[in-house]
Structure formats: C-alpha cells, structure tokens
C-alpha positions as a printed Julia matrix, in Angstrom:
599×3 Matrix{Float64}:
  36.53   -5.71   -8.79
  35.66   -8.74   -6.12
  36.7   -11.68   -6.69
  34.12  -14.65   -8.32
  34.6   -18.03   -6.27
  33.11  -21.07   -7.32
  32.81  -22.81   -3.87
  31.68  -26.04   -4.28
  31.28  -29.17   -6.59
  29.38  -32.48   -6.97
  28.76  -32.63  -10.29
  29.59  -30.65  -13.65
  26.97  -32.2   -15.52
  24.15  -30.31  -14.74
  20.37  -29.36  -15.77
  18.29  -27.46  -13.4
  19.61  -24.61  -11.96
  18.54  -21.92   -9.09
  19.79  -18.21   -8.21
  19.86  -16.95   -4.79
  19.95  -13.09   -4.64
  22.28  -11.08   -2.61
  19.37   -9.18   -0.78
  17.12  -11.37    1.23
  13.62  -10.9    -0.74
  11.09  -12.38    1.84
   7.38  -11.87    3.4
   8.01  -10.65    6.98
   4.45  -11.43    7.65
   4.89  -14.86    7.46
   7.15  -17.54    9.43
   9.94  -19.34    8.05
   7.73  -22.7     7.76
   5.25  -21.03    6.21
   7.88  -19.07    3.64
   8.77  -23.03    2.67
   5.63  -24.28    2.5
   3.76  -21.52    0.37
   6.83  -22.17   -1.96
   6.78  -25.93   -1.78
   2.94  -25.74   -2.6
   3.8   -22.9    -6.03
   6.64  -25.19   -7.45
   6.06  -28.9    -6.5
   4.29  -31.39   -8.14
   0.35  -31.37   -7.66
   0.47  -35.04   -7.28
   1.81  -34.9    -4.35
   0.07  -35.68   -1.15
  -0.15  -33.03    1.6
   2.11  -35.24    3.58
   4.79  -35.75    1.25
   5.01  -31.81    1.12
   5.14  -31.54    4.55
   8.18  -33.84    4.86
   9.69  -32.25    1.89
   9.28  -28.97    3.92
  10.68  -30.49    7.42
  13.42  -32.25    5.43
  14.41  -28.79    3.6
  14.25  -26.92    7.28
  16.75  -29.34    9.16
  19.41  -29.3     6.12
  19.33  -26.11    6.51
  19.16  -25.83   10.25
  16.06  -23.25   10.83
  14.69  -25.72   13.22
  14.45  -23.13   15.92
  12.93  -20.36   14.21
  10.78  -22.52   12.03
   7.9   -20.67   13.82
   9.57  -16.99   14.07
   8.18  -14.62   12.36
  10.34  -13.51    9.36
  10.08   -9.89   10.16
   8.85   -6.17    8.9
   8.72   -2.19   10.25
   6.9    -3.66   12.48
   7.3    -6.81   13.12
  10.54   -8.35   15.44
  11.6   -11.2    12.98
  14.55  -13.65   12.66
  18.4   -12.6    11.96
  20.44  -11.96    9.24
  21.92  -14.82    8.87
  18.6   -17.1     9.17
  17.18  -15.19    6.76
  20.07  -16.12    4.62
  19.52  -20.04    5.07
  16.19  -19.34    4.37
  16.68  -17.72    1.1
  18.79  -20.85    0.06
  16.31  -23.05    1.85
  13.86  -21.84   -0.61
  15.89  -22.62   -3.95
  16.91  -25.87   -2.88
  13.49  -27.27   -2.48
  12.94  -28.63   -5.9
  16.49  -30.32   -5.8
  18.35  -28.14   -8.13
  21.76  -29.65   -9.7
  23.48  -26.15   -9.91
  22.96  -23.48   -7.37
  24.01  -20.0    -7.93
  24.74  -17.37   -5.02
  25.04  -13.3    -5.36
  27.32  -12.83   -2.05
  25.71  -14.76    0.23
  27.57  -13.52    3.27
  26.87   -9.92    2.18
  26.11   -7.7     5.58
  26.54  -10.93    8.18
  29.09  -11.26   11.03
  31.69  -13.75   11.33
  30.45  -16.45   13.0
  26.69  -16.14   10.7
  28.78  -16.06    7.3
  30.39  -19.21    8.59
  27.13  -21.3     9.53
  26.17  -19.88    5.81
  28.61  -21.76    3.9
  29.19  -24.57    6.21
  25.26  -24.91    5.25
  26.12  -24.84    1.41
  28.77  -27.12    1.64
  26.67  -30.01    2.87
  23.85  -28.99    0.32
  26.6   -29.55   -2.03
  27.92  -33.12   -0.24
  25.22  -34.77    0.57
  22.67  -33.51   -2.37
  25.04  -33.67   -5.34
  24.79  -30.33   -6.37
  26.95  -27.89   -7.83
  26.96  -24.9    -5.99
  28.37  -21.46   -7.5
  29.1   -18.31   -5.63
  30.55  -14.86   -5.35
  31.65  -14.05   -1.75
  32.28  -11.03   -0.04
  35.61  -10.73    2.1
  35.64  -14.68    3.8
  37.36  -15.3     6.88
  40.03  -17.85    6.67
  37.82  -20.67    8.33
  34.67  -19.66    5.47
  37.79  -19.83    3.0
  39.29  -23.21    4.48
  35.32  -24.74    3.58
  35.85  -23.89   -0.2
  36.63  -26.46   -2.74
  37.2   -24.44   -5.96
  38.38  -20.93   -5.98
  38.07  -18.85   -9.25
  39.74  -15.14   -9.07
  38.37  -12.21  -11.13
  39.79   -8.89  -11.42
  38.47   -6.57  -13.99
  37.16   -9.62  -16.37
  40.24  -10.79  -16.14
  41.21  -14.38  -14.78
  43.79  -14.49  -12.0
  43.69  -18.17  -10.82
  41.01  -20.62  -11.24
  41.89  -24.66   -9.66
  41.49  -25.84   -6.3
  41.31  -23.91   -3.72
  44.09  -25.08   -1.54
  46.64  -24.9    -4.56
  45.62  -20.77   -4.48
  48.33  -19.93   -1.7
  50.78  -22.09   -3.79
  50.25  -20.04   -7.38
  50.74  -16.81   -5.26
  54.04  -18.22   -3.96
  55.35  -19.0    -7.06
  54.4   -16.16   -8.51
  56.33  -14.61   -6.31
  53.62  -12.93   -3.74
  53.62  -15.65   -1.32
  50.89  -15.15    1.31
  52.41  -14.57    4.73
  51.82  -16.91    7.4
  49.53  -14.96    9.63
  47.67  -13.6     7.31
  43.98  -14.79    5.85
  44.82  -16.11    2.53
  41.53  -14.47    1.0
  42.68  -11.05    2.0
  45.86  -11.4     0.86
  44.56  -12.36   -2.69
  41.92   -9.56   -2.46
  44.81   -6.82   -1.73
  46.96   -8.36   -4.79
  44.29   -8.24   -7.08
  41.77   -4.95   -6.43
  43.43   -2.2    -8.48
  40.29    0.42   -7.4
  42.47    2.33   -5.11
  45.68    2.55   -6.81
  45.0     5.87   -7.59
  44.42    7.07   -4.08
  47.46    5.72   -2.81
  49.52    7.15   -5.54
  48.12   10.64   -4.11
  48.52    9.49   -0.49
  52.27    8.6    -1.11
  52.74   12.02   -2.66
  51.83   13.8     0.46
  54.48   15.39    2.74
  53.68   12.9     5.62
  53.99    9.84    3.51
  57.08   11.25    2.06
  58.38   11.17    5.4
  57.73    7.83    6.18
  59.93    4.67    4.69
  57.52    2.85    2.77
  58.37   -0.92    2.72
  57.89   -2.83   -0.42
  58.45   -6.92   -0.67
  57.93   -8.07   -3.99
  60.27   -8.42   -6.7
  58.98   -4.74   -7.95
  59.85   -2.56   -5.16
  56.41   -0.19   -4.68
  54.49   -1.55   -7.6
  50.96   -0.79   -8.28
  48.45   -3.35   -7.5
  47.63   -3.11  -11.57
  51.41   -4.26  -12.38
  50.66   -7.1    -9.8
  47.53   -8.19  -11.43
  48.62   -8.06  -14.28
  51.9   -10.04  -13.43
  49.63  -12.73  -12.12
  47.15  -13.04  -14.99
  50.28  -13.17  -16.97
  51.74  -16.21  -14.88
  48.28  -17.99  -14.66
  48.0   -18.29  -18.81
  51.05  -19.87  -18.98
  51.03  -22.0   -15.92
  50.25  -25.92  -15.1
  46.63  -24.67  -13.39
  45.45  -22.93  -16.73
  46.77  -26.41  -18.54
  44.43  -28.42  -16.06
  41.54  -26.04  -16.67
  41.56  -25.98  -20.73
  41.77  -30.0   -20.39
  39.02  -30.54  -18.57
  36.99  -28.42  -20.54
  37.45  -30.31  -23.6
  37.03  -33.43  -21.66
  33.82  -32.45  -20.82
  32.76  -31.12  -23.92
  33.95  -33.92  -25.54
  32.06  -36.59  -24.06
  29.4   -38.52  -25.86
  25.61  -38.51  -25.42
  26.47  -35.59  -23.16
  23.18  -33.52  -23.11
  23.25  -29.94  -20.87
  19.62  -28.51  -20.26
  19.64  -24.84  -19.09
  16.66  -24.63  -17.33
  15.76  -23.09  -14.37
  14.35  -25.92  -11.24
  11.14  -24.0   -11.69
   7.52  -25.22  -10.84
   5.8   -28.22  -11.82
   2.61  -27.22   -9.84
  -1.2   -26.45  -11.37
  -1.72  -23.19  -12.7
  -5.15  -23.8   -10.85
  -3.13  -24.9    -7.69
  -0.72  -21.7    -8.55
  -3.94  -19.4    -8.33
  -4.99  -20.63   -4.83
  -1.19  -20.44   -2.97
  -0.52  -17.2    -4.16
  -3.8   -16.0    -3.3
  -4.06  -17.33   -0.05
  -0.2   -16.16    0.46
  -1.15  -12.82   -0.63
  -4.55  -12.31    1.49
  -2.33  -13.64    4.53
   0.31  -10.86    4.14
  -2.44   -8.29    3.71
  -4.23   -9.55    6.73
  -0.7    -9.36    8.81
   1.04   -6.0     7.54
  -0.88   -3.19    9.22
   0.57   -0.76    6.68
  -1.22   -2.68    4.08
  -4.83   -2.12    4.5
  -5.74   -1.59    8.31
  -4.34    1.29    8.68
  -5.85    2.46    5.27
  -9.63    0.95    6.78
  -9.19    3.03    9.76
  -8.41    6.74    8.47
 -11.38    5.95    5.69
 -13.89    5.29    8.64
 -12.34    8.23   10.61
 -12.57   10.49    7.57
 -16.1     9.46    6.66
 -17.42   10.22   10.14
 -15.8    13.92    9.38
 -17.42   13.89    6.21
 -20.74   12.92    7.89
 -20.61   15.45   10.69
 -19.36   18.6     8.19
 -22.36   17.4     5.38
 -24.56   16.15    8.21
 -28.39   16.03    6.59
 -27.72   18.12    3.39
 -31.29   18.87    2.62
 -32.2    19.74   -0.81
 -31.9    23.59   -0.8
 -31.02   25.79   -3.03
 -27.6    26.15   -1.84
 -27.57   22.47   -0.97
 -26.81   21.4    -4.69
 -23.74   22.65   -4.57
 -22.93   21.1    -1.03
 -24.12   17.87   -2.67
 -21.83   18.34   -5.31
 -18.9    19.28   -2.95
 -19.64   16.18   -0.96
 -19.61   13.79   -3.92
 -16.11   15.19   -5.37
 -14.48   15.11   -1.86
 -15.67   11.38   -1.84
 -14.32   10.28   -5.31
 -11.69   12.5    -5.19
  -9.92   12.31   -1.49
 -10.5     8.97   -0.35
  -9.75    7.64   -3.73
  -6.53    9.58   -3.46
  -5.9     8.01    0.21
  -5.51    4.27   -1.57
  -2.07    5.87   -2.66
  -0.89    4.9     1.08
  -0.7     0.87   -0.31
   1.61    1.89   -2.77
   5.31    0.8    -0.58
   3.59   -2.46    0.47
   2.99   -3.23   -3.06
   6.26   -2.46   -3.99
   7.72   -4.78   -1.7
   5.03   -7.9    -2.54
   6.62   -6.46   -6.08
  10.36   -7.53   -5.07
   9.6   -10.93   -4.05
   7.39  -11.48   -7.44
  10.06  -10.59   -9.61
  12.98  -12.8    -7.64
  10.15  -15.55   -7.68
   9.92  -14.95  -11.44
  13.71  -15.3   -11.89
  13.43  -18.79  -11.1
  10.38  -19.73  -12.64
   7.93  -19.94   -9.85
   4.81  -19.1   -11.21
   3.75  -16.72  -14.17
   2.66  -13.2   -14.51
  -1.23  -13.87  -14.88
  -1.46  -16.0   -12.05
   0.52  -12.79  -10.45
  -1.68  -10.2   -11.34
  -4.93  -12.68  -10.82
  -4.2   -13.43   -7.44
  -3.4   -10.52   -6.46
  -6.76   -8.85   -7.02
  -8.31  -11.68   -5.83
  -6.44  -11.17   -2.25
  -7.37   -7.48   -2.24
 -10.76   -7.64   -2.74
 -11.96   -8.09    0.06
 -10.42   -5.38    1.4
 -11.1    -2.99   -0.68
 -14.81   -4.04   -0.37
 -14.46   -3.42    3.5
 -13.4    -0.07    2.42
 -15.29    1.21    0.09
 -18.96   -0.12    1.99
 -17.81    1.4     5.16
 -16.9     4.45    4.05
 -19.99    4.37    1.61
 -22.55    3.73    4.19
 -20.97    6.18    6.69
 -21.06    8.86    4.42
 -24.28    8.18    2.72
 -26.47    7.17    5.62
 -24.98   10.46    7.47
 -25.32   13.26    4.45
 -28.58   11.84    3.76
 -28.19   11.29    0.02
 -31.01   10.21   -1.88
 -32.6     7.36    0.0
 -32.82    3.76   -1.23
 -31.43    0.76   -1.23
 -30.25    0.56   -4.85
 -28.74    3.62   -4.74
 -27.04    2.89   -1.51
 -25.59   -0.26   -3.1
 -24.58    1.95   -6.36
 -23.1     4.16   -4.1
 -20.64    0.99   -2.72
 -19.49   -0.08   -5.99
 -19.23    3.09   -7.77
 -16.58    3.59   -4.93
 -15.4     0.43   -4.85
 -14.32    0.12   -8.58
 -12.84    3.55   -8.41
 -10.25    2.56   -5.41
  -9.77   -0.51   -7.36
  -8.86    1.4   -10.46
  -6.39    3.72   -8.33
  -4.41    0.67   -7.35
  -4.51   -0.69  -10.79
  -2.78    2.37  -12.03
  -0.66    1.89   -8.89
   0.64   -1.46  -10.08
   1.45   -0.18  -13.82
   3.81    2.73  -12.2
   5.33    0.31   -9.74
   6.26   -1.53  -12.84
   8.26    1.32  -14.27
   9.51    2.34  -11.15
  12.7     1.49   -8.84
  11.7     2.14   -5.34
   8.56    3.24   -3.52
   9.27    6.92   -2.78
   9.74    7.33   -6.64
   6.5     5.61   -7.16
   4.33    8.04   -4.56
   5.85   11.15   -6.07
   4.43    9.68   -9.55
   1.17    8.44   -8.41
   0.31   11.25   -6.01
   0.9    13.5    -9.89
  -1.21   10.96  -12.0
  -3.68   10.99   -9.12
  -3.82   14.69   -9.26
  -3.62   15.18  -12.8
  -7.04   12.69  -12.81
  -8.55   14.87   -9.94
  -8.24   17.93  -12.07
 -10.09   16.73  -15.02
 -12.71   14.63  -13.18
 -15.52   17.47  -13.99
 -15.2    18.67  -10.13
 -12.72   21.31  -10.56
 -13.92   22.38  -13.49
 -16.85   21.14  -15.51
 -16.4    19.06  -18.34
 -17.7    20.48  -21.31
 -15.47   23.9   -20.39
 -12.16   21.84  -20.52
  -9.86   22.7   -23.05
 -10.86   20.29  -26.37
  -7.67   19.43  -26.82
  -6.1    16.53  -24.96
  -7.66   17.58  -21.15
 -11.05   16.75  -22.7
 -10.18   14.47  -25.69
  -9.27   11.98  -24.5
  -8.22   12.68  -21.0
 -11.39   12.69  -19.19
 -13.13    9.7   -21.34
  -9.95    7.71  -19.73
 -10.03    9.24  -16.41
 -11.37    6.55  -14.33
 -12.31    9.3   -12.09
 -14.56   11.26  -13.74
 -16.65    8.28  -14.82
 -17.05    7.52  -11.23
 -18.26   11.19  -10.31
 -20.51   11.52  -13.29
 -22.03    8.11  -11.74
 -22.31    9.41   -7.94
 -23.55   12.88   -9.2
 -26.13   10.77  -11.58
 -27.35    7.9    -8.62
 -27.53   10.99   -6.09
 -29.72   14.2    -7.58
 -31.56   11.95  -10.72
 -35.39   11.96   -9.13
 -34.53   14.97   -6.43
 -36.14   18.15   -6.66
 -33.97   21.36   -5.49
 -35.67   25.02   -4.19
 -35.6    27.93   -6.45
 -32.73   30.87   -5.28
 -36.12   32.69   -4.82
 -39.37   31.92   -3.04
 -41.97   31.38   -4.8
 -40.4    30.04   -8.07
 -40.69   26.54   -9.58
 -38.36   23.97   -7.85
 -35.58   22.57   -9.85
 -35.44   19.04  -10.41
 -31.93   16.9   -10.37
 -31.7    16.49  -13.97
 -31.69   19.99  -14.59
 -28.8    20.64  -11.99
 -26.57   17.97  -13.73
 -26.93   19.32  -16.79
 -26.77   23.47  -16.11
 -24.71   23.5   -12.76
 -22.51   20.55  -12.51
 -22.07   19.74  -16.64
 -23.22   16.42  -16.79
 -24.3    14.42  -19.15
 -27.55   12.33  -18.89
 -27.56   11.19  -22.68
 -26.69    7.47  -20.91
 -27.33    5.27  -17.58
 -25.35    5.32  -14.53
 -24.7     1.73  -15.19
 -22.38    2.7   -18.85
 -20.83    5.04  -15.67
 -20.02    2.12  -14.0
 -18.99   -0.35  -16.81
 -16.4     2.06  -18.27
 -14.63    2.62  -14.91
 -14.72   -1.54  -14.91
 -13.16   -1.12  -18.59
 -10.86    0.95  -17.35
  -9.43   -1.12  -14.53
  -9.48   -4.33  -16.87
  -7.25   -2.38  -19.62
  -5.29   -1.29  -16.4
  -4.24   -4.44  -15.63
  -3.93   -5.74  -19.03
  -1.5    -2.8   -19.81
   0.36   -4.28  -16.41
   0.85   -7.25  -17.55
   2.03   -6.48  -21.32
   4.92   -3.93  -19.27
   5.9    -7.24  -17.26
   5.87   -9.41  -20.19
   7.99   -6.39  -22.29
  10.63   -6.03  -19.78
  11.03   -9.51  -18.81
  11.64  -10.3   -22.92
  13.69   -7.5   -22.75
  16.4    -7.7   -20.07
  17.88  -10.71  -21.81
  18.44   -8.3   -25.39
  19.76   -5.63  -22.77
  22.2    -7.76  -20.82
  23.64   -9.12  -24.66
  24.74   -6.08  -25.75
  25.88   -4.49  -22.2
  28.3    -8.03  -22.28
  29.45   -7.07  -25.7
  30.34   -3.73  -25.02
  31.93   -4.74  -21.73
  34.48   -7.6   -23.9
  35.33   -4.76  -26.38
  36.48   -2.82  -23.22
  38.49   -5.38  -22.18
  40.09   -6.58  -25.05
  41.68   -3.14  -25.62
  43.31   -3.92  -22.3
  47.06   -4.52  -22.31
  46.7    -7.75  -20.61
  44.12   -9.55  -22.52
  46.83   -9.07  -25.36
  49.67  -11.45  -25.46
  52.4    -9.19  -24.31
  54.28   -9.73  -21.04
  53.38   -7.12  -17.86
  57.03   -7.59  -16.87
  59.28   -4.66  -16.97
  62.29   -5.26  -19.02
  64.78   -4.34  -16.45
  64.13   -7.14  -12.92
  64.48   -5.86   -9.77
  65.6    -7.04   -6.45
  63.54   -7.26   -3.4
  64.17   -3.84   -1.36
  63.31   -5.91    2.35
  62.83   -9.05    3.59
  59.24  -10.45    3.91
  60.27  -11.49    7.31
  59.14   -7.7     8.4
  56.03   -6.76   10.22
  56.26   -9.52   12.34
  54.67  -12.16    9.94
  51.93   -9.73    8.73
  53.64   -8.17    6.04
  52.0    -7.51    2.62
  53.24   -7.26   -1.2
  51.25   -3.88   -1.45
  52.99   -0.8     0.01
C-alpha cells in the first residue's frame, strides 16, 4: 500500500535507463573507488584512455559526495566498512556512470536515519538537475525536509491513482477533498495515513474493545469515524474528476502526438568489449577471493591441517595384506571428505551471485563472461588447495612413488574439487539463500559419496538408477577410480598367509575394490573434466532460461493483478460517497494542530 513517488524530473524523452535496487548489493572487500572503477571498466567504451576513465570515476565520486570514503572498504562480515548512507550513494553512483537519461530507484532511503536519507535524496536531486536526467523513485516514509525536495508526486494505493502532479499541489488537493493536512504535520505522513487501508480491520477490532469504547473518538472529516478504505475511495474518485488528472491526460496526449519522437527502452548497459569485460571481471573476482578470508583462505588452512592429520594416521602405509584395505580407505577419505569440504565456499559464491544478478539486470555483461571469469579467478586457489593436500598426503602416506604419479594425484584432486564447485554453482542458480544451498548441496554430495564405489563397490550397486546412470555421471566415482589405479597398478601386496605368492595391485583393484582396469586412469580424469564442462554448461542454460522466463512470469502476474483490481468498486464509474452527507463532529483545531482525519 506504500505510495510510489515520481521524485525529480527533467526530460521525459528518455533513451537509456538504469535501476537501483532497494538492497545495497556490493562487494564488501573492495573500496568505494575500486568498485566504481571496475564498474566503469566493465561498461564504458573500450576506446577511452585510462586517464579518461579515471576522470569519469573521480567525477562520479564527487557528484555523489563520496570523496571522504573513496579509499575505504565497503565492508562485510569480517571487514568494517562504510555507513548505510554511503552505500546507498555508492549504489547510485554505479548506475549513473553511463549517464542514463532515466534512473529508477526502489526505496533508496530504507534503513537510513533522517540525515542520511536527506543527503541521499539531495544527491538524487542534484543528479536530476545537473545531469539532465529523470529520476523516478519509490520512497519510504520521507521526512518533511525530504518531501520538500520532490518535484512531482505520484500517490498509489492498491494499484489506484490517488494523486499525480506537482508535489507542492498535493497538499492543496487533499484540502480541496476535505482532508486538509494539519499545520504541524509532515505532509507525507498525512498522505500515508489517508490512503493506507492495511490496518482498517485491526482498528475495527481495537475499537470494539472495552478500553476504546470508553474513549472519546475524535473524527475530523466529513465522514465521522470513516475507515481509511472509504477515505481512499473518496480521494480516488475526486482525483479522476479533478483538474490535476485532466492536466496529466493532456500532457500524455501532447507527448504521444509529437512528431519524430522515438523512445528507446533499453538499459544503460555496457559498451566495453567482451575481452575487456572478461579481464575486468576476472581481476575483480580474484581480488575479492584474496581479501575474503572465508572464500578460500580458511579452507586452504583447514585442508592443510586435515592433510597432516591424514598423513600421520596413514603414515608409511606399506604393502602388507591389510595395507591394501588401508590404502583404499585413505583414498576414499581424500576423495570424499576433502571434496566435501569444498561446500564451505558456498555462502561467498551466493553473495557473488547477488552482485551478478544486479549487474546483469542493468546489462553490465553477459552470462558466459561471468561463468568463465569465475572459473579463471578461482583456479589458482583450487590449485593451491589440491596441490598442497595431494603433496602432503602422498608423501606422508607414501603412495606409489613417482613424480608423474604424484602429479596425477594433484590433477585428480584438483578436477574433483572443481567438479564440486561447478555442481554448487548449479544449485546456487535455484536456491534463494546460502542456507538452503548448503543443505541441498550437502545432500547432493552425500549421494555422490554413497555411489562413488567406496562404501559399496560399483559392481554391487543396484543396476537400476544407482549403477546406471548415477555412478556414471558421478564425478567422485571417476575420480576415485583414477586415484586407485594411480596408486595400486604396479604394486604388489603381501598375501594373507605367509609363504603365499604376492598379490598384484591389478588383482586387488578388480577383486577387492571392484574397479575395472579395462580403461586407463587418464580416461577417468577425462570423464571428470567432461562432467565439469557439463555442469558449467548446465549453469549457463539455467541462467538463460530463468532470464527469458521472468518477463513471461511478470506478464502473467500483472494480468492477474489487473483483473483483480478491475473488480474493485473504486475502479468502476460509481461514486464512493454515501447518499447521506454528514457534518464534522469536531473542529480541526483539536489536538493542538496535530489532528488526523483518521480516528
């Protein structure tokens, strides 16, 4: 039921638009200047020189009054950052970089104190006046100082137009309708109380209580004890037949009949080349991963500690009869638990996805660029995790010696972790928050571990579904097979009874671990790479489909809403006035000028 306010206007003949969301979705590990600079590199034309880009960035910082915090970090869960008002001005600064002629904002003052809200709206007024732009914003409970900055006001309640015109004329309209704004009241508060009918039922219930029945109720409108719904209906009816509505219709007709008018409805998107976007996104994402302790550094530390624990538990495992089972257990733990810990980066990736959705909404870059840049920026960290883990465990446990075998173990673990991260990206495209993602991701990885061939041998899995196709599309299954082959082929183990011939590793693989040796370990590695590629493509397809489906969903929802609104009495050509007029029960001078039309 909140009103929608057309705040500042300069030119109605717009070509490019930008949108600022209500939530400030920013990368907390970057400074204010870095955030604006990266956004400029992503969107400004590639033929601009570095000094020209820096000039635009500095000009935007000055325009939004961010000079004092330009070199401060935005802040996240472990980094202290800038204030809420500065974050909101930064969000606006990101969208005015490309000089859009129409700027939309969704409640830019939500969560701000009165001083911060005033400076944010004042900055918007400056953007509209100096930048020759039209600024349209919904607003949350503006103060009287903020309301005084508005050029035009559009009051909506339940999808019905209550008033549209110059903001300073709104007080005059309400007075003409018989609901004048008291002299010492904020006009916006008065308007909201007159048109917000959400609490009519609650008020009716409270009025029926014994406490309120004993209280003298003051009614100051021409409808004693009227509900907000009745007052709103009266205002909607009066506006339709008022001079304000006639002026709005005349202006619309005048614009629509102008010759040579061409209005382009496109976002103020990117003019940078694909290659420049890729480099910029990769660099930004890499810096974010470096500065965010929880993204990779914490996991790298845990990986190293756990690897040392594994190395000490399975130290110098040898080739005895029982060592073949211990080697299988050690390989299963590394391929299972070590990969499972990769889910720890899911919350950080969800935050990065929020930034992607906001930037994608305004056409900053494409989906393919985002996916590729994420892979390139995360690859060094994945390499450090896998190579450190494999190096520690391989040498302490003393798996099959050999440089190339150790390299294979590192690659196998690297691709397995990359496969987990790719699967988490697919899950992130469905879930609304990181908590649901972690729960679903943990369940998914649990199913992968269960069918990987360690807890139950692959030949013993039920053929329907679990063996075919789950075990064949399970990256953990292929990774574990490759790790077993890399370690055991070429080794010989002691027999169960002394004096019996040694058992070759190939026999142990096929009989004890249920691993087929019909194909090379490199085919297992190639299968993991193929699964990674499939996950990334699936992630791309899901994002594309969601992007294309959203307009259709919004259209269906809009039609349903309009059909519902048309059934309301105030949308029909009937008067909301009761047949019998009443006189005010009490004068407007009550309550020391702070009286309200509502009881």
